[in-house]
mmCIF file of the N, C-alpha and C atoms, coordinates in Angstrom:
data_MODEL
# 
_entry.id   MODEL 
# 
loop_
_atom_site.group_PDB 
_atom_site.id 
_atom_site.type_symbol 
_atom_site.label_atom_id 
_atom_site.label_alt_id 
_atom_site.label_comp_id 
_atom_site.label_asym_id 
_atom_site.label_entity_id 
_atom_site.label_seq_id 
_atom_site.pdbx_PDB_ins_code 
_atom_site.Cartn_x 
_atom_site.Cartn_y 
_atom_site.Cartn_z 
_atom_site.occupancy 
_atom_site.B_iso_or_equiv 
_atom_site.pdbx_formal_charge 
_atom_site.auth_seq_id 
_atom_site.auth_comp_id 
_atom_site.auth_asym_id 
_atom_site.auth_atom_id 
_atom_site.pdbx_PDB_model_num 
ATOM 1   N N  . MET A 1 1  ? -30.201 42.977 52.134 1.00 0.00 ? 1  MET A N  1 
ATOM 2   C CA . MET A 1 1  ? -30.116 41.535 52.032 1.00 0.00 ? 1  MET A CA 1 
ATOM 3   C C  . MET A 1 1  ? -28.780 41.078 52.590 1.00 0.00 ? 1  MET A C  1 
ATOM 4   N N  . GLU A 1 2  ? -28.824 40.017 53.350 1.00 0.00 ? 2  GLU A N  1 
ATOM 5   C CA . GLU A 1 2  ? -27.619 39.467 53.965 1.00 0.00 ? 2  GLU A CA 1 
ATOM 6   C C  . GLU A 1 2  ? -27.045 38.359 53.095 1.00 0.00 ? 2  GLU A C  1 
ATOM 7   N N  . SER A 1 3  ? -25.745 38.254 53.089 1.00 0.00 ? 3  SER A N  1 
ATOM 8   C CA . SER A 1 3  ? -25.110 37.157 52.364 1.00 0.00 ? 3  SER A CA 1 
ATOM 9   C C  . SER A 1 3  ? -24.583 36.145 53.365 1.00 0.00 ? 3  SER A C  1 
ATOM 10  N N  . LEU A 1 4  ? -24.499 34.907 52.949 1.00 0.00 ? 4  LEU A N  1 
ATOM 11  C CA . LEU A 1 4  ? -24.038 33.823 53.807 1.00 0.00 ? 4  LEU A CA 1 
ATOM 12  C C  . LEU A 1 4  ? -22.597 33.470 53.466 1.00 0.00 ? 4  LEU A C  1 
ATOM 13  N N  . ASN A 1 5  ? -21.844 33.103 54.480 1.00 0.00 ? 5  ASN A N  1 
ATOM 14  C CA . ASN A 1 5  ? -20.509 32.576 54.242 1.00 0.00 ? 5  ASN A CA 1 
ATOM 15  C C  . ASN A 1 5  ? -20.638 31.205 53.603 1.00 0.00 ? 5  ASN A C  1 
ATOM 16  N N  . SER A 1 6  ? -19.607 30.767 52.959 1.00 0.00 ? 6  SER A N  1 
ATOM 17  C CA . SER A 1 6  ? -19.676 29.463 52.300 1.00 0.00 ? 6  SER A CA 1 
ATOM 18  C C  . SER A 1 6  ? -19.783 28.318 53.308 1.00 0.00 ? 6  SER A C  1 
ATOM 19  N N  . GLY A 1 7  ? -19.424 28.551 54.556 1.00 0.00 ? 7  GLY A N  1 
ATOM 20  C CA . GLY A 1 7  ? -19.492 27.506 55.561 1.00 0.00 ? 7  GLY A CA 1 
ATOM 21  C C  . GLY A 1 7  ? -20.833 27.403 56.266 1.00 0.00 ? 7  GLY A C  1 
ATOM 22  N N  . VAL A 1 8  ? -21.774 28.288 55.952 1.00 0.00 ? 8  VAL A N  1 
ATOM 23  C CA . VAL A 1 8  ? -23.077 28.292 56.617 1.00 0.00 ? 8  VAL A CA 1 
ATOM 24  C C  . VAL A 1 8  ? -24.096 27.615 55.717 1.00 0.00 ? 8  VAL A C  1 
ATOM 25  N N  . SER A 1 9  ? -24.841 26.673 56.285 1.00 0.00 ? 9  SER A N  1 
ATOM 26  C CA . SER A 1 9  ? -25.890 26.020 55.502 1.00 0.00 ? 9  SER A CA 1 
ATOM 27  C C  . SER A 1 9  ? -27.252 26.535 55.952 1.00 0.00 ? 9  SER A C  1 
ATOM 28  N N  . ALA A 1 10 ? -28.208 26.510 55.054 1.00 0.00 ? 10 ALA A N  1 
ATOM 29  C CA . ALA A 1 10 ? -29.585 26.914 55.355 1.00 0.00 ? 10 ALA A CA 1 
ATOM 30  C C  . ALA A 1 10 ? -30.498 25.747 55.034 1.00 0.00 ? 10 ALA A C  1 
ATOM 31  N N  . ASP A 1 11 ? -31.322 25.372 56.004 1.00 0.00 ? 11 ASP A N  1 
ATOM 32  C CA . ASP A 1 11 ? -32.247 24.252 55.843 1.00 0.00 ? 11 ASP A CA 1 
ATOM 33  C C  . ASP A 1 11 ? -33.671 24.764 55.933 1.00 0.00 ? 11 ASP A C  1 
ATOM 34  N N  . ALA A 1 12 ? -34.499 24.403 54.955 1.00 0.00 ? 12 ALA A N  1 
ATOM 35  C CA . ALA A 1 12 ? -35.897 24.818 54.942 1.00 0.00 ? 12 ALA A CA 1 
ATOM 36  C C  . ALA A 1 12 ? -36.780 23.618 55.255 1.00 0.00 ? 12 ALA A C  1 
ATOM 37  N N  . TYR A 1 13 ? -37.673 23.806 56.205 1.00 0.00 ? 13 TYR A N  1 
ATOM 38  C CA . TYR A 1 13 ? -38.651 22.781 56.546 1.00 0.00 ? 13 TYR A CA 1 
ATOM 39  C C  . TYR A 1 13 ? -39.857 23.039 55.652 1.00 0.00 ? 13 TYR A C  1 
ATOM 40  N N  . THR A 1 14 ? -40.125 22.157 54.696 1.00 0.00 ? 14 THR A N  1 
ATOM 41  C CA . THR A 1 14 ? -41.119 22.419 53.661 1.00 0.00 ? 14 THR A CA 1 
ATOM 42  C C  . THR A 1 14 ? -42.553 22.133 54.082 1.00 0.00 ? 14 THR A C  1 
ATOM 43  N N  . ALA A 1 15 ? -42.757 21.313 55.095 1.00 0.00 ? 15 ALA A N  1 
ATOM 44  C CA . ALA A 1 15 ? -44.119 21.047 55.575 1.00 0.00 ? 15 ALA A CA 1 
ATOM 45  C C  . ALA A 1 15 ? -44.609 22.244 56.389 1.00 0.00 ? 15 ALA A C  1 
ATOM 46  N N  . PRO A 1 16 ? -45.916 22.499 56.392 1.00 0.00 ? 16 PRO A N  1 
ATOM 47  C CA . PRO A 1 16 ? -46.430 23.611 57.198 1.00 0.00 ? 16 PRO A CA 1 
ATOM 48  C C  . PRO A 1 16 ? -46.089 23.425 58.676 1.00 0.00 ? 16 PRO A C  1 
ATOM 49  N N  . CYS A 1 17 ? -45.735 24.516 59.319 1.00 0.00 ? 17 CYS A N  1 
ATOM 50  C CA . CYS A 1 17 ? -45.337 24.492 60.716 1.00 0.00 ? 17 CYS A CA 1 
ATOM 51  C C  . CYS A 1 17 ? -46.158 25.521 61.480 1.00 0.00 ? 17 CYS A C  1 
ATOM 52  N N  . ASP A 1 18 ? -46.602 25.164 62.659 1.00 0.00 ? 18 ASP A N  1 
ATOM 53  C CA . ASP A 1 18 ? -47.340 26.102 63.500 1.00 0.00 ? 18 ASP A CA 1 
ATOM 54  C C  . ASP A 1 18 ? -46.345 27.105 64.064 1.00 0.00 ? 18 ASP A C  1 
ATOM 55  N N  . LEU A 1 19 ? -46.394 28.341 63.580 1.00 0.00 ? 19 LEU A N  1 
ATOM 56  C CA . LEU A 1 19 ? -45.421 29.346 63.977 1.00 0.00 ? 19 LEU A CA 1 
ATOM 57  C C  . LEU A 1 19 ? -45.662 29.870 65.385 1.00 0.00 ? 19 LEU A C  1 
ATOM 58  N N  . ARG A 1 20 ? -46.716 29.413 66.055 1.00 0.00 ? 20 ARG A N  1 
ATOM 59  C CA . ARG A 1 20 ? -46.943 29.792 67.453 1.00 0.00 ? 20 ARG A CA 1 
ATOM 60  C C  . ARG A 1 20 ? -46.113 28.942 68.398 1.00 0.00 ? 20 ARG A C  1 
ATOM 61  N N  . MET A 1 21 ? -45.388 27.956 67.845 1.00 0.00 ? 21 MET A N  1 
ATOM 62  C CA . MET A 1 21 ? -44.516 27.135 68.688 1.00 0.00 ? 21 MET A CA 1 
ATOM 63  C C  . MET A 1 21 ? -43.462 28.028 69.325 1.00 0.00 ? 21 MET A C  1 
ATOM 64  N N  . ASN A 1 22 ? -43.082 27.668 70.524 1.00 0.00 ? 22 ASN A N  1 
ATOM 65  C CA . ASN A 1 22 ? -42.016 28.411 71.173 1.00 0.00 ? 22 ASN A CA 1 
ATOM 66  C C  . ASN A 1 22 ? -40.658 27.934 70.665 1.00 0.00 ? 22 ASN A C  1 
ATOM 67  N N  . PHE A 1 23 ? -39.614 28.452 71.244 1.00 0.00 ? 23 PHE A N  1 
ATOM 68  C CA . PHE A 1 23 ? -38.264 28.099 70.831 1.00 0.00 ? 23 PHE A CA 1 
ATOM 69  C C  . PHE A 1 23 ? -38.028 26.600 70.929 1.00 0.00 ? 23 PHE A C  1 
ATOM 70  N N  . ASN A 1 24 ? -38.501 25.986 72.001 1.00 0.00 ? 24 ASN A N  1 
ATOM 71  C CA . ASN A 1 24 ? -38.289 24.549 72.187 1.00 0.00 ? 24 ASN A CA 1 
ATOM 72  C C  . ASN A 1 24 ? -39.007 23.728 71.122 1.00 0.00 ? 24 ASN A C  1 
ATOM 73  N N  . GLY A 1 25 ? -40.175 24.171 70.675 1.00 0.00 ? 25 GLY A N  1 
ATOM 74  C CA . GLY A 1 25 ? -40.897 23.460 69.626 1.00 0.00 ? 25 GLY A CA 1 
ATOM 75  C C  . GLY A 1 25 ? -40.179 23.516 68.290 1.00 0.00 ? 25 GLY A C  1 
ATOM 76  N N  . LEU A 1 26 ? -39.632 24.681 67.948 1.00 0.00 ? 26 LEU A N  1 
ATOM 77  C CA . LEU A 1 26 ? -38.876 24.799 66.697 1.00 0.00 ? 26 LEU A CA 1 
ATOM 78  C C  . LEU A 1 26 ? -37.558 24.034 66.789 1.00 0.00 ? 26 LEU A C  1 
ATOM 79  N N  . TRP A 1 27 ? -36.957 24.016 67.970 1.00 0.00 ? 27 TRP A N  1 
ATOM 80  C CA . TRP A 1 27 ? -35.733 23.233 68.191 1.00 0.00 ? 27 TRP A CA 1 
ATOM 81  C C  . TRP A 1 27 ? -36.035 21.752 67.949 1.00 0.00 ? 27 TRP A C  1 
ATOM 82  N N  . ALA A 1 28 ? -37.159 21.266 68.477 1.00 0.00 ? 28 ALA A N  1 
ATOM 83  C CA . ALA A 1 28 ? -37.546 19.865 68.302 1.00 0.00 ? 28 ALA A CA 1 
ATOM 84  C C  . ALA A 1 28 ? -37.810 19.559 66.834 1.00 0.00 ? 28 ALA A C  1 
ATOM 85  N N  . ALA A 1 29 ? -38.443 20.492 66.109 1.00 0.00 ? 29 ALA A N  1 
ATOM 86  C CA . ALA A 1 29 ? -38.703 20.276 64.686 1.00 0.00 ? 29 ALA A CA 1 
ATOM 87  C C  . ALA A 1 29 ? -37.395 20.176 63.912 1.00 0.00 ? 29 ALA A C  1 
ATOM 88  N N  . ALA A 1 30 ? -36.427 20.978 64.275 1.00 0.00 ? 30 ALA A N  1 
ATOM 89  C CA . ALA A 1 30 ? -35.133 20.928 63.580 1.00 0.00 ? 30 ALA A CA 1 
ATOM 90  C C  . ALA A 1 30 ? -34.411 19.616 63.851 1.00 0.00 ? 30 ALA A C  1 
ATOM 91  N N  . THR A 1 31 ? -34.463 19.132 65.082 1.00 0.00 ? 31 THR A N  1 
ATOM 92  C CA . THR A 1 31 ? -33.735 17.907 65.397 1.00 0.00 ? 31 THR A CA 1 
ATOM 93  C C  . THR A 1 31 ? -34.465 16.651 64.935 1.00 0.00 ? 31 THR A C  1 
ATOM 94  N N  . GLU A 1 32 ? -35.766 16.582 65.191 1.00 0.00 ? 32 GLU A N  1 
ATOM 95  C CA . GLU A 1 32 ? -36.505 15.351 64.887 1.00 0.00 ? 32 GLU A CA 1 
ATOM 96  C C  . GLU A 1 32 ? -36.893 15.242 63.420 1.00 0.00 ? 32 GLU A C  1 
ATOM 97  N N  . ARG A 1 33 ? -37.400 16.309 62.845 1.00 0.00 ? 33 ARG A N  1 
ATOM 98  C CA . ARG A 1 33 ? -37.927 16.230 61.478 1.00 0.00 ? 33 ARG A CA 1 
ATOM 99  C C  . ARG A 1 33 ? -36.870 16.476 60.422 1.00 0.00 ? 33 ARG A C  1 
ATOM 100 N N  . LEU A 1 34 ? -35.938 17.379 60.691 1.00 0.00 ? 34 LEU A N  1 
ATOM 101 C CA . LEU A 1 34 ? -34.889 17.651 59.717 1.00 0.00 ? 34 LEU A CA 1 
ATOM 102 C C  . LEU A 1 34 ? -33.646 16.815 59.956 1.00 0.00 ? 34 LEU A C  1 
ATOM 103 N N  . GLY A 1 35 ? -33.504 16.294 61.170 1.00 0.00 ? 35 GLY A N  1 
ATOM 104 C CA . GLY A 1 35 ? -32.331 15.495 61.490 1.00 0.00 ? 35 GLY A CA 1 
ATOM 105 C C  . GLY A 1 35 ? -31.066 16.321 61.590 1.00 0.00 ? 35 GLY A C  1 
ATOM 106 N N  . GLU A 1 36 ? -31.191 17.594 61.930 1.00 0.00 ? 36 GLU A N  1 
ATOM 107 C CA . GLU A 1 36 ? -30.045 18.485 62.031 1.00 0.00 ? 36 GLU A CA 1 
ATOM 108 C C  . GLU A 1 36 ? -29.843 18.930 63.474 1.00 0.00 ? 36 GLU A C  1 
ATOM 109 N N  . ASP A 1 37 ? -28.635 19.331 63.800 1.00 0.00 ? 37 ASP A N  1 
ATOM 110 C CA . ASP A 1 37 ? -28.326 19.843 65.128 1.00 0.00 ? 37 ASP A CA 1 
ATOM 111 C C  . ASP A 1 37 ? -28.440 21.365 65.104 1.00 0.00 ? 37 ASP A C  1 
ATOM 112 N N  . PRO A 1 38 ? -29.369 21.949 65.864 1.00 0.00 ? 38 PRO A N  1 
ATOM 113 C CA . PRO A 1 38 ? -29.531 23.400 65.866 1.00 0.00 ? 38 PRO A CA 1 
ATOM 114 C C  . PRO A 1 38 ? -28.290 24.157 66.342 1.00 0.00 ? 38 PRO A C  1 
ATOM 115 N N  . LYS A 1 39 ? -27.399 23.495 67.070 1.00 0.00 ? 39 LYS A N  1 
ATOM 116 C CA . LYS A 1 39 ? -26.182 24.150 67.543 1.00 0.00 ? 39 LYS A CA 1 
ATOM 117 C C  . LYS A 1 39 ? -25.072 24.139 66.502 1.00 0.00 ? 39 LYS A C  1 
ATOM 118 N N  . SER A 1 40 ? -25.343 23.620 65.308 1.00 0.00 ? 40 SER A N  1 
ATOM 119 C CA . SER A 1 40 ? -24.307 23.498 64.283 1.00 0.00 ? 40 SER A CA 1 
ATOM 120 C C  . SER A 1 40 ? -23.985 24.822 63.594 1.00 0.00 ? 40 SER A C  1 
ATOM 121 N N  . GLY A 1 41 ? -24.801 25.853 63.822 1.00 0.00 ? 41 GLY A N  1 
ATOM 122 C CA . GLY A 1 41 ? -24.563 27.141 63.179 1.00 0.00 ? 41 GLY A CA 1 
ATOM 123 C C  . GLY A 1 41 ? -25.348 27.317 61.894 1.00 0.00 ? 41 GLY A C  1 
ATOM 124 N N  . ALA A 1 42 ? -26.161 26.341 61.537 1.00 0.00 ? 42 ALA A N  1 
ATOM 125 C CA . ALA A 1 42 ? -26.969 26.422 60.321 1.00 0.00 ? 42 ALA A CA 1 
ATOM 126 C C  . ALA A 1 42 ? -28.179 27.320 60.552 1.00 0.00 ? 42 ALA A C  1 
ATOM 127 N N  . LEU A 1 43 ? -28.757 27.806 59.472 1.00 0.00 ? 43 LEU A N  1 
ATOM 128 C CA . LEU A 1 43 ? -29.988 28.586 59.529 1.00 0.00 ? 43 LEU A CA 1 
ATOM 129 C C  . LEU A 1 43 ? -31.158 27.677 59.202 1.00 0.00 ? 43 LEU A C  1 
ATOM 130 N N  . PHE A 1 44 ? -32.255 27.821 59.944 1.00 0.00 ? 44 PHE A N  1 
ATOM 131 C CA . PHE A 1 44 ? -33.441 27.006 59.736 1.00 0.00 ? 44 PHE A CA 1 
ATOM 132 C C  . PHE A 1 44 ? -34.604 27.914 59.380 1.00 0.00 ? 44 PHE A C  1 
ATOM 133 N N  . VAL A 1 45 ? -35.348 27.549 58.335 1.00 0.00 ? 45 VAL A N  1 
ATOM 134 C CA . VAL A 1 45 ? -36.478 28.346 57.864 1.00 0.00 ? 45 VAL A CA 1 
ATOM 135 C C  . VAL A 1 45 ? -37.740 27.507 57.985 1.00 0.00 ? 45 VAL A C  1 
ATOM 136 N N  . PHE A 1 46 ? -38.753 28.051 58.665 1.00 0.00 ? 46 PHE A N  1 
ATOM 137 C CA . PHE A 1 46 ? -40.035 27.389 58.841 1.00 0.00 ? 46 PHE A CA 1 
ATOM 138 C C  . PHE A 1 46 ? -41.112 28.294 58.268 1.00 0.00 ? 46 PHE A C  1 
ATOM 139 N N  . GLY A 1 47 ? -42.101 27.716 57.586 1.00 0.00 ? 47 GLY A N  1 
ATOM 140 C CA . GLY A 1 47 ? -43.201 28.486 57.010 1.00 0.00 ? 47 GLY A CA 1 
ATOM 141 C C  . GLY A 1 47 ? -44.547 28.014 57.525 1.00 0.00 ? 47 GLY A C  1 
ATOM 142 N N  . ASN A 1 48 ? -45.551 28.887 57.403 1.00 0.00 ? 48 ASN A N  1 
ATOM 143 C CA . ASN A 1 48 ? -46.891 28.528 57.867 1.00 0.00 ? 48 ASN A CA 1 
ATOM 144 C C  . ASN A 1 48 ? -47.675 27.813 56.769 1.00 0.00 ? 48 ASN A C  1 
ATOM 145 N N  . ARG A 1 49 ? -48.890 27.438 57.066 1.00 0.00 ? 49 ARG A N  1 
ATOM 146 C CA . ARG A 1 49 ? -49.714 26.655 56.144 1.00 0.00 ? 49 ARG A CA 1 
ATOM 147 C C  . ARG A 1 49 ? -50.038 27.433 54.861 1.00 0.00 ? 49 ARG A C  1 
ATOM 148 N N  . ARG A 1 50 ? -50.332 28.723 54.988 1.00 0.00 ? 50 ARG A N  1 
ATOM 149 C CA . ARG A 1 50 ? -50.668 29.536 53.806 1.00 0.00 ? 50 ARG A CA 1 
ATOM 150 C C  . ARG A 1 50 ? -49.436 29.982 53.011 1.00 0.00 ? 50 ARG A C  1 
ATOM 151 N N  . ARG A 1 51 ? -48.262 29.669 53.534 1.00 0.00 ? 51 ARG A N  1 
ATOM 152 C CA . ARG A 1 51 ? -46.999 30.016 52.888 1.00 0.00 ? 51 ARG A CA 1 
ATOM 153 C C  . ARG A 1 51 ? -46.825 31.515 52.667 1.00 0.00 ? 51 ARG A C  1 
ATOM 154 N N  . ASN A 1 52 ? -47.336 32.311 53.622 1.00 0.00 ? 52 ASN A N  1 
ATOM 155 C CA . ASN A 1 52 ? -47.145 33.752 53.508 1.00 0.00 ? 52 ASN A CA 1 
ATOM 156 C C  . ASN A 1 52 ? -46.319 34.321 54.664 1.00 0.00 ? 52 ASN A C  1 
ATOM 157 N N  . ARG A 1 53 ? -45.845 33.468 55.550 1.00 0.00 ? 53 ARG A N  1 
ATOM 158 C CA . ARG A 1 53 ? -44.991 33.904 56.659 1.00 0.00 ? 53 ARG A CA 1 
ATOM 159 C C  . ARG A 1 53 ? -43.885 32.864 56.892 1.00 0.00 ? 53 ARG A C  1 
ATOM 160 N N  . VAL A 1 54 ? -42.727 33.354 57.248 1.00 0.00 ? 54 VAL A N  1 
ATOM 161 C CA . VAL A 1 54 ? -41.615 32.468 57.591 1.00 0.00 ? 54 VAL A CA 1 
ATOM 162 C C  . VAL A 1 54 ? -40.988 32.957 58.887 1.00 0.00 ? 54 VAL A C  1 
ATOM 163 N N  . THR A 1 55 ? -40.325 32.053 59.556 1.00 0.00 ? 55 THR A N  1 
ATOM 164 C CA . THR A 1 55 ? -39.565 32.393 60.750 1.00 0.00 ? 55 THR A CA 1 
ATOM 165 C C  . THR A 1 55 ? -38.256 31.643 60.750 1.00 0.00 ? 55 THR A C  1 
# 
């Protein structure tokens, strides 16, 4: 298990996400739906509809 530094934030997208999206699709979800900048160094967690997979 990895530990996070105190300066790193983790954001979880709680709505189901199509995990077949490419990098650009997940980037768009982070910027448009979460309102976060993917270049900020934060970690983003996306889950599928059945909630049994994350990316």
